[in-house]
C-alpha positions in Angstrom: 9.3 -280.3 -5.5 11.1 -283.7 -5.4 9.0 -285.3 -8.1 9.4 -282.2 -10.4 13.1 -282.3 -9.9 13.3 -285.9 -10.8 11.2 -285.4 -13.9 13.4 -282.5 -15.0 16.6 -284.6 -14.5 15.1 -287.5 -16.5 14.2 -285.2 -19.4 17.6 -283.5 -19.2 19.4 -286.9 -19.3 17.1 -288.1 -22.3 17.9 -284.9 -24.1 21.7 -285.3 -23.6 21.6 -288.9 -24.8 19.6 -288.1 -28.0 21.8 -285.1 -28.8 24.9 -287.2 -28.3 23.5 -289.8 -30.7 22.6 -287.1 -33.3 26.1 -285.5 -32.8 27.7 -288.9 -33.8 26.2 -288.6 -37.2 27.5 -285.1 -37.7 24.0 -283.7 -38.2 23.3 -282.0 -34.9 24.0 -278.5 -36.1 21.6 -279.1 -39.0 18.9 -280.5 -36.7 19.3 -277.4 -34.4 18.9 -275.0 -37.3 16.0 -276.7 -38.9 14.2 -277.0 -35.6 14.7 -273.3 -34.7 13.4 -272.5 -38.3 10.2 -274.6 -37.9 9.4 -274.3 -34.2 6.2 -272.6 -33.1 7.2 -270.1 -30.5 4.0 -270.5 -28.6 4.1 -274.4 -28.2 7.8 -274.8 -28.6 7.1 -277.7 -31.0 7.2 -278.3 -34.8 3.8 -278.5 -36.4 3.6 -282.1 -37.6 1.6 -281.6 -40.8 3.8 -278.8 -42.2 6.9 -280.9 -41.3 5.4 -283.9 -43.2 4.6 -281.8 -46.2 8.3 -280.6 -46.4 9.3 -284.2 -47.2 6.9 -284.5 -50.1 8.2 -285.4 -53.6 6.7 -283.7 -56.7 8.0 -283.7 -60.2 6.7 -282.3 -63.4 7.8 -285.2 -65.5 9.8 -288.5 -65.3 12.2 -289.6 -68.0 14.3 -292.8 -68.1 17.6 -293.7 -69.5 17.1 -295.8 -72.7 13.4 -295.1 -72.8 12.4 -297.7 -70.2 8.8 -297.7 -69.1 8.2 -296.4 -65.7 4.8 -298.1 -65.0 2.2 -296.9 -62.5 3.7 -298.3 -59.3 6.6 -296.0 -59.0 4.8 -292.6 -59.3 2.3 -293.9 -56.6 5.1 -294.7 -54.3 6.7 -291.3 -54.9 3.5 -289.6 -53.7 3.6 -291.5 -50.3 7.3 -291.7 -49.7 7.9 -288.5 -47.8 4.8 -288.8 -45.6 5.4 -292.4 -44.9 8.9 -291.8 -43.8 7.9 -289.1 -41.4 5.1 -291.2 -39.9 7.4 -294.1 -39.5 10.2 -292.4 -37.5 8.8 -289.2 -36.0 6.3 -289.4 -33.1 4.6 -286.2 -32.4 2.9 -285.0 -29.1 -0.6 -283.4 -29.2 0.9 -280.1 -30.1 3.6 -281.3 -32.5 7.1 -282.5 -32.5 9.2 -281.5 -29.4 13.0 -281.1 -29.8 13.7 -284.5 -28.2 11.2 -286.3 -30.5 12.5 -284.4 -33.5 16.1 -285.5 -32.9 15.0 -289.0 -31.9 13.1 -289.4 -35.2 16.3 -288.4 -37.1 18.5 -290.8 -35.1 16.0 -293.8 -35.7 16.1 -293.1 -39.4 19.7 -292.0 -40.0 21.7 -292.8 -36.8 24.8 -294.9 -36.8 23.9 -298.6 -37.0 25.1 -301.9 -38.4 24.7 -302.8 -42.1 22.0 -305.2 -41.5 19.9 -302.7 -39.4 20.5 -300.1 -42.1 19.1 -302.3 -44.8 16.2 -303.4 -42.5 15.4 -299.7 -42.0 15.5 -299.0 -45.7 13.3 -302.0 -46.6 10.8 -301.0 -43.9 10.5 -297.5 -45.4 9.8 -299.2 -48.8 7.3 -301.6 -47.1 5.3 -298.8 -45.3 5.3 -296.6 -48.4 4.0 -299.4 -50.5 1.3 -300.3 -48.1 0.2 -296.6 -47.9 0.1 -296.5 -51.7 -2.3 -299.5 -51.8 0.3 -302.1 -52.8 1.1 -305.2 -50.7 4.8 -306.3 -50.7 5.6 -309.9 -49.9 7.7 -309.0 -46.9 7.2 -309.9 -43.3 8.9 -308.2 -40.4 9.0 -310.3 -37.2 9.0 -307.3 -34.9 9.2 -303.4 -34.9 12.9 -303.6 -34.0 15.4 -302.3 -36.5 17.4 -305.6 -36.3 14.5 -308.0 -36.6 14.5 -310.8 -39.1 12.7 -310.2 -42.4 10.9 -313.0 -44.3 9.3 -313.2 -47.7 10.5 -312.2 -51.2 10.7 -309.4 -53.6 9.7 -309.6 -57.3 11.8 -308.1 -60.1 9.2 -305.4 -60.7 9.4 -304.5 -57.0 13.2 -304.6 -57.0 13.4 -302.1 -60.0 11.0 -299.7 -58.2 12.9 -300.1 -54.9 16.2 -299.2 -56.5 14.6 -296.3 -58.3 13.3 -295.1 -55.0 16.8 -295.3 -53.5 18.1 -293.3 -56.6 15.5 -290.7 -56.1 16.3 -290.2 -52.5 20.0 -290.3 -53.1 19.8 -287.5 -55.8 17.3 -285.3 -54.0 18.7 -281.8 -53.7 22.0 -282.6 -55.4 21.3 -280.5 -58.4 19.2 -277.8 -56.9 21.9 -275.2 -57.8 21.7 -275.9 -61.5 19.7 -273.3 -63.3 18.2 -275.7 -65.8 16.5 -277.9 -63.2 12.7 -277.6 -63.5 11.3 -280.6 -61.5 12.1 -283.3 -64.1 13.2 -286.7 -62.5 15.6 -288.7 -64.5 15.8 -292.5 -63.8 18.9 -294.4 -64.9 19.1 -297.7 -66.6 19.9 -300.2 -63.8 19.3 -303.4 -65.7 22.8 -304.5 -64.9 22.2 -304.2 -61.2 18.9 -306.1 -61.5 20.6 -309.0 -63.4 23.4 -309.0 -60.8 20.9 -309.5 -58.1 18.9 -312.2 -60.1 22.1 -314.1 -60.9 23.2 -314.1 -57.3 19.8 -315.1 -55.9 18.9 -317.8 -58.3 19.5 -321.2 -56.8 21.8 -323.1 -59.2 20.7 -326.4 -57.8 17.1 -325.8 -58.8 18.0 -326.1 -62.4 17.1 -322.6 -63.4 19.1 -321.1 -66.2 19.2 -317.4 -67.2 20.6 -316.2 -70.5 21.7 -312.7 -69.4 22.7 -311.7 -73.0 19.1 -311.8 -74.2 17.2 -311.1 -70.9 14.9 -308.1 -70.6 14.6 -307.3 -66.9 11.2 -305.8 -67.3 9.8 -309.1 -68.5 11.2 -311.3 -65.7 8.7 -312.8 -63.5 10.8 -314.1 -60.7 10.5 -313.8 -56.9 13.9 -313.3 -55.1 14.1 -314.6 -51.5 14.7 -311.6 -49.3 17.5 -313.3 -47.4 19.4 -313.9 -50.6 18.7 -310.4 -51.8 20.2 -308.9 -48.6 23.3 -311.1 -48.9 23.8 -309.7 -52.4 23.2 -306.2 -51.3 25.7 -306.5 -48.4 28.3 -307.7 -50.8 27.5 -305.7 -53.9 25.9 -302.4 -53.0 26.8 -301.8 -49.3 26.4 -298.0 -49.5 22.8 -298.2 -50.9 21.5 -297.3 -47.4 23.1 -293.9 -47.4 20.3 -292.7 -49.6 18.1 -292.3 -46.5 20.4 -290.0 -44.6 21.1 -287.9 -47.7 17.3 -287.5 -48.3 16.6 -286.4 -44.8 19.6 -284.1 -44.7 18.7 -282.6 -48.1 15.1 -282.0 -46.9 16.2 -280.4 -43.6 18.9 -278.3 -45.4 16.1 -277.1 -47.8 13.9 -276.0 -44.9 16.8 -273.9 -43.4 17.3 -272.2 -46.8 13.7 -271.3 -47.4 13.1 -267.9 -46.0 9.4 -268.0 -45.4 9.2 -271.7 -44.4 5.7 -271.9 -45.7 5.9 -275.1 -47.6 8.0 -277.4 -49.6 9.8 -276.2 -52.7 9.5 -278.1 -56.0 11.5 -281.2 -55.9 14.6 -281.0 -58.0 16.6 -284.0 -59.3 18.7 -284.8 -62.3 17.0 -283.5 -65.3 17.4 -284.4 -69.0 20.9 -282.9 -69.1 22.0 -286.0 -67.2 20.9 -288.3 -70.1 22.5 -285.9 -72.6 25.8 -285.9 -70.6 26.1 -289.7 -70.5 24.2 -290.9 -73.6 27.4 -291.0 -75.6 29.9 -292.2 -73.0 30.5 -295.6 -71.6 30.0 -294.4 -68.1 26.3 -293.9 -68.1 24.3 -292.7 -65.1 23.2 -296.1 -64.1 26.8 -297.6 -64.4 28.3 -294.7 -62.4 25.7 -295.1 -59.7 26.3 -298.9 -59.5 30.1 -298.3 -59.1 29.5 -295.6 -56.5 27.4 -298.0 -54.4 30.3 -300.6 -54.0 32.1 -298.6 -51.3 31.6 -295.9 -48.7 34.3 -293.4 -49.6 34.7 -289.9 -51.1 35.3 -291.7 -54.5 31.6 -292.6 -54.5 30.7 -288.8 -54.8 33.4 -288.2 -57.4 32.1 -291.1 -59.5 28.6 -289.8 -59.4 29.5 -286.1 -60.1 31.6 -287.3 -63.2 28.4 -288.0 -65.1 26.6 -284.7 -64.1 28.3 -281.4 -64.8 26.3 -278.4 -63.6 25.7 -277.2 -67.1 24.8 -279.8 -69.8 26.4 -277.7 -72.5 29.8 -277.5 -70.8 32.7 -280.0 -71.4 32.9 -282.7 -68.7 36.4 -282.2 -67.3 36.2 -285.4 -65.4 36.6 -287.4 -68.6 40.4 -287.3 -69.2 40.5 -289.6 -72.2 38.2 -291.4 -74.6 39.6 -293.3 -77.5 36.6 -292.5 -79.7 37.7 -288.8 -79.6 41.4 -288.8 -78.8 42.4 -291.9 -80.8 43.6 -295.3 -79.8 47.0 -296.3 -78.3 49.1 -295.9 -75.2 50.7 -292.7 -76.5 47.3 -291.0 -77.1 46.2 -292.1 -73.6 49.4 -290.9 -72.0 49.2 -287.5 -73.4 45.9 -287.0 -71.6 46.5 -288.8 -68.2 50.1 -287.9 -67.6 50.5 -285.7 -64.4 47.1 -286.8 -63.0 48.2 -288.2 -59.7 44.7 -289.1 -58.3 42.3 -292.0 -58.6 41.3 -292.9 -62.2 38.4 -295.0 -63.3 39.0 -296.8 -66.6 36.1 -298.2 -68.6 36.6 -300.7 -71.4 34.0 -301.8 -74.0 34.9 -304.9 -76.0 33.3 -307.6 -78.1 34.1 -311.3 -78.7 32.6 -314.7 -79.6 30.8 -316.1 -76.5 29.5 -319.7 -76.3 26.2 -320.3 -74.6 24.3 -323.7 -74.6 26.3 -324.9 -77.6 26.0 -321.9 -79.8 28.5 -319.0 -80.3 27.7 -315.4 -81.1 29.3 -312.0 -81.0 28.6 -310.3 -77.7 29.5 -306.9 -76.3 30.5 -306.3 -72.7 31.9 -303.6 -70.5 34.4 -303.9 -67.7 36.3 -301.4 -65.6 39.0 -300.8 -63.0 40.1 -298.1 -60.5 43.7 -297.0 -60.2 44.0 -295.3 -56.8 47.0 -293.0 -57.8 46.7 -292.7 -61.5 48.8 -294.2 -64.2 52.6 -294.7 -63.9 55.1 -295.6 -66.7 56.7 -298.6 -65.1 57.9 -302.1 -66.2 56.4 -303.7 -63.1 53.1 -303.8 -61.3 52.4 -301.0 -58.9 49.6 -299.7 -56.6 48.4 -300.2 -53.0 44.8 -300.8 -53.7 42.2 -301.1 -56.5 39.0 -302.5 -57.8 37.9 -304.4 -60.9 34.3 -304.2 -62.1 32.1 -306.4 -64.4 29.8 -303.7 -65.6 27.6 -304.9 -68.4 25.5 -306.9 -69.0 25.8 -308.0 -65.4 27.4 -305.9 -62.6 29.9 -307.3 -60.1 32.6 -305.7 -58.1 36.0 -307.3 -57.3 38.0 -305.7 -54.6 41.4 -306.6 -53.3 42.0 -310.1 -52.0 44.9 -309.0 -49.8 47.1 -311.8 -51.1 49.2 -310.0 -53.6 49.6 -306.3 -54.8 49.8 -306.6 -58.6 47.0 -304.0 -58.9 48.0 -302.2 -62.1 50.6 -302.2 -64.8 51.1 -299.6 -67.6 54.3 -299.4 -69.7 55.3 -297.4 -72.6 58.0 -298.1 -75.2 61.3 -297.2 -73.6 62.9 -294.1 -75.1 66.6 -294.1 -76.2 66.5 -297.2 -78.3 68.5 -299.4 -75.9 68.5 -303.0 -76.8 66.7 -305.2 -74.4 66.9 -309.0 -74.8 63.8 -309.5 -72.6 61.5 -306.6 -73.2 58.6 -305.9 -70.9 55.1 -306.0 -72.4 53.9 -302.6 -73.6 50.3 -301.9 -72.6 48.0 -301.8 -69.6 47.4 -304.7 -67.2 45.4 -305.4 -64.0 46.0 -308.4 -61.7 47.9 -311.7 -62.4 51.6 -311.5 -63.2 53.7 -310.2 -66.1 52.8 -312.0 -69.2 49.9 -313.7 -67.5 47.7 -310.6 -66.5 44.1 -311.1 -65.5 43.3 -308.2 -67.9 45.7 -306.8 -70.5 45.2 -304.2 -73.3 47.8 -304.0 -76.0 49.7 -300.9 -76.9 47.5 -300.0 -79.9 44.3 -300.6 -77.8 43.1 -303.0 -80.6 43.0 -306.2 -78.5 42.2 -307.0 -74.8 43.0 -310.3 -73.2 40.9 -311.5 -70.2 42.1 -314.5 -68.3 40.4 -316.7 -65.6 40.6 -315.5 -62.0 42.8 -318.5 -61.2 45.9 -316.6 -62.5 45.2 -313.6 -60.2 45.8 -313.4 -56.5 45.4 -309.7 -56.2 41.7 -309.2 -56.9 38.7 -311.4 -55.7 37.6 -314.3 -57.9 34.7 -314.1 -60.3 33.9 -313.8 -64.1 34.4 -310.4 -65.7 31.7 -311.2 -68.3 29.1 -314.0 -68.5 30.2 -317.4 -69.8 33.9 -316.3 -69.6 35.2 -319.9 -69.2 38.6 -321.0 -68.1 40.8 -320.3 -71.2 42.1 -316.8 -72.1 39.7 -314.7 -74.1 40.9 -312.3 -76.8 38.4 -309.6 -77.6 38.2 -306.6 -79.9 38.5 -303.2 -78.1 35.6 -301.0 -79.0 36.2 -298.0 -76.8 38.2 -297.0 -73.6 37.5 -294.1 -71.3 39.5 -292.7 -68.4 37.7 -290.6 -65.7 39.5 -288.5 -63.2 38.2 -288.9 -59.7 40.4 -286.5 -57.9 38.2 -283.4 -58.1 39.2 -280.0 -59.3 42.4 -279.8 -57.4 43.9 -282.8 -59.1 42.9 -281.4 -62.5 44.5 -278.2 -61.7 47.7 -279.8 -60.8 47.7 -281.9 -63.9 47.1 -278.8 -66.1 50.0 -277.0 -64.4 52.2 -280.0 -65.0 51.2 -280.1 -68.7 52.0 -276.4 -69.1 55.3 -277.0 -67.5 56.1 -279.9 -69.8 55.1 -277.9 -72.9 57.3 -275.1 -71.8 60.3 -277.5 -71.4 59.5 -279.1 -74.8 59.5 -275.7 -76.6 62.7 -274.7 -74.9 64.5 -277.9 -76.0 63.3 -277.2 -79.7 65.1 -273.8 -79.7 68.9 -274.0 -80.4 70.9 -270.9 -79.5 74.4 -271.5 -80.9 75.9 -268.8 -78.7 75.1 -270.8 -75.7 77.3 -273.7 -77.0 80.5 -271.9 -78.3 81.8 -268.9 -80.1 80.2 -268.6 -83.5 83.5 -267.7 -85.3 85.2 -270.9 -84.1 82.1 -273.1 -84.4 82.1 -276.1 -86.9 78.8 -274.7 -88.3 80.6 -271.5 -89.3 83.4 -273.4 -90.9 81.0 -275.7 -92.9 79.1 -272.6 -94.1 82.3 -270.9 -95.3 83.6 -274.0 -97.0 80.3 -274.3 -99.0 80.3 -270.6 -99.8 84.0 -270.5 -101.0 85.8 -273.9 -101.1 89.1 -272.2 -102.2 89.2 -269.8 -99.3 92.3 -270.4 -96.9 91.5 -272.2 -93.8 93.3 -272.4 -90.5 94.8 -275.7 -91.4 96.5 -274.2 -94.4 99.8 -272.9 -93.3 
């Protein structure tokens, strides 16, 4: 009796501890629903093989942004990803997965942990998957602990496949409600992320030099030290590890929604409509994903959804303004963003002469910025936070430095024609000071000036495009986009504001003379009478 009671207390305590850890992730209700859906009533456990099959990934076809070659390694890893993940974290009994082991496996995979442990877990999933697929990564884990040290290196080919695996897990199930999805996996162009990792990991003292303007990442044969790669990942893509929890939650949610529970449904991811949506915009799928990985916030989801409307034929309402369609200039921009009091992502494409190794040539580059509360027409800097981005050809993110608060500047020509001896600059700026902004776009959106980070104490230091140099660079603006990140509510508020302004404008255009004075005594009536009959007696004639 005593031994049985002690065992029951131990199991009960273990169950409460695991449930508490699962509850801290917010996934306990989902785990309970999925377990009750899968459990065998006779053994009170989940059949392990059927559970493993539910994590399988299967696609009819794979397409890439820009027509990049997929190769044979990525499809092989996809085949083993789901089963490898389940084998790694879920430990079954002889009869199957008990509730405690079911919840424990989820906590080991998706529980709350430090950033280093999260990246170690993600790399271990990749390592085990690659080994099961017959490939041997050059990674060495010193122990089975989640916070163990990792040695070795990762090649450029492996890095591309690793990031594509993360993309696939991150997008699994997001588009399952779209009617057009038919098992086609769309992979984004992430060359800007690859080059970012390469530039950060290459040892400058080794004498290696990389011309990022002419580099094809698929042809790079470099080995990146895993320690330097992790340092880059912590600083540049801290939310990359969230793909694991999303993938597990998506699969468990899918299990609860399938009525018969007989097996996995066809995997659904972003189909070709994703490429159609972003192929003509500066904010491509790969660029949107890179920006979303820089922070763990609700903005990340909004940035991703901005590239993928539910229907590829519908207008993307996240795109507030694009100079290619709406025309260039501050007034054109303002007519499309006024009244939008929510975060806005600005993307700028420009070209200029860039010198590299003694030669100068015309280069195109893309940068971006986030305004946390939209545009304001002010003659001074404003904002409480923000981010700058070097997007293409190399991706980098520059968050707030905490030293100053000159986050954004946007100023239109003042109305009323009042003379100003010292007029404020008309245009858009980010960082720096008035007249010496880190980024400044003129009022016609014809020219953009980019200055060295030494003039800016608001954002972190770094070059906004390769070979920027110390002197101010004036470039030709090719295109500008403004993407709304406030969701449907912010868009509805803006539309209501625009309708109200349009109503006020129409009312001001209409002149009702009766509201001003009596028509018979009005100057207008007198002028009309004089022109009709100049000899007619007037009140002044006595």
